[in-house]
N, C-alpha and C positions, 0 to 999 in steps of 0.2 A: 641289636635288635630290629631295626628300623630295615637295616638290611638286608634281615630274612624276612620280612615284612614286603620288601619290590620284589623279591624273589618268588616268593607265594605266590604272586598276585602276577607273575612271567608264565603264559600258558602254555611255553616252545618249551617246559620245563616235562621231563619225564618225567613215571611214576616213582622210580626210586629215587630219583635224585628229589623230588619233592617231599617224599620221606626223611632224606638225609639233610634236607633242610629245618623239614617240622620238630624234628630231632634237636636238631641246633636251635632253633629257637624256643624247646622247650629247656633245656637246658642255661641258655640265657636267660632265660625267666626264674630259673632256680638258681642260677646263682646271684643275681640282682638279688632275691629274695634272704642271700643268705648272708650278703654284705648290708642292705638296710637291717637285720638279723643282729650281724657282729657291730654294724655299727650305733645301733638304740644301747646294743651292751655295754660298750665302750663309753657311750654318754653318763648310765646311767652311775660307771664307775667313779666318773666326776661330779656326779651329782647332779649334770644338768637339765635334768627329765623336769617339766613343770605338767602340775595336773590343771586341767577346768572342770571345778566340781560343780554340780547343779543337783536338782533332786529328779529322779529318772524312775519311769514306771517301766517295774521289772517284768511286767505281762509283755510289753513291746519289743521289749529287748529279747526278749526268752522266743518271742515267734521271729524277731531278726533271726537271729541265729538258726534257728531252724532252717526258713527258707532259703538263709545263706546255703546249708549243708545239706538238705535234701537232697539237690540234685547230684554232688558229688559223694553221697552213701548209695544212690539209685546208682552210679555209676562203678562205684565199687559192690556193688552187690550185696549192700546192709543196709539192716532196716535200723531208719532212726524215728526213737519215740521220743513226744515232748510230755512229759507228766506235770500239767499245769491245775494250779492248787483250783479249788471249787472257791475261795473266801479269796479277794484278793490281798495282795503283797500288801507288805508297807510301804511306805514312802522312802526312799533311802539318795543320802547323800554322799556321792561320788563322781569321779571321773566315769561317763558313761565311754568312754572310747577305750580307756583303760582297760577298764572290767571287759568288755569285749574283747579285746587282744589279750586277755587271760584268757577267759572261757574259747576262744577260740585253738590258742597251744593245745587246750586240753582236748579237744575236736578233732585237731589235727595230728594231736598224738592218739588219741582215741582210734581215728581211720586205721593210719598205718600200723598197728598192732592187733585190728580182727582180723579175722578169718571169714574167707567167701560166706553169706549165708547168715550171719550172726545180727547180733542186737547191741544198740548203743544207744543208752537212752540218757536224756536228759532231766534234773530232777532241782526245784529249789525249796531250799525247808525253812521254815522264820520262825522265830521265835519274839518272844519281846524283846532279848537282849541281841540275838544275833540273824544273820540270814545266811545260809550257805546253801554254794550251787555248786552241784554236782554231774560229770560226769562216766557215764561209767561203760565200759566196753567188755565183749566177751570175749576175749581173746589171748593173749598168751599169759599174761599176769608179770608182775612184777618181785625179783627176788628180795628178800627183806635185806638182804647188802644195798643193793640200789635204790631201798624206801628212804633208808636213813642218811644216803653218800652227801657228800659236798656238792657244792657248786660247779666243782671241777670234773664230774663224774657227769653231770645234769648234760643232758641234751640242749642243746643253745636255744630253743623255744621255751623247754620248763626253766631253763636257768632266766629268761625276758620272765617268763611269768613270776617267779618266784621275788624279785626283786621289784618288778610291779605293783605285788601283793603286800610286800613291808613298805611302799610308800604309801598305799589305801591303808595301811594298819589292819590289813589280813591274815591269814593262815594258810597256807596248804598244806591238806594230807592226800597220802597214798594208802588205801587200802586193796586189799581182795576183795573181787567181784564174789558175791554169793555163784558158785558154778565155774569160776573160772574167770579171769582179766582183772583188769585192775580200774579199779575209784578213783578218779581226782576229786579233790574240792575244796573249794575255796570259801572262806567264813570270813565274814567283816564283822563287828560289834554295830549294832543302829543306833545307839549314843555315845 
């Protein structure tokens, strides 16, 4: 990666060579993320993950998620909508980074399966007992068979989300979005 950076800084490269180096750089970054994900998944099987729980502000987490993905969605011609409750969300004791990681997996998945000019929605519903975070896309949807599949057929990111959710004592559900697409929800008990 550092070598591609050095090449990209080289002003004597013609446009075709620059594009080739940018492609190499993009693929290096993609493979780097893939390796990190695989290492993360391997460590989960070895039960070596640690949790750092604290009381989190759900509003702040949601706004951070929205701000992280808004530029990505704009680039892909997708509309991103965050439904914030008028009432404040209950305090939640969890590992903020791990929860954010789960939501990022949902967002990456939604972006990957969305068509141009479609909508992705983020919503949280809290009751006295539970809090549920949902990411809904209006893409191609998921077959019933794939919804109830085991880890081996899950995408790498979703396998990681599943492992993290279990560590945080939550559950993941996948449902059809009204009008087409898929809605991924992660739900946690509040007490």
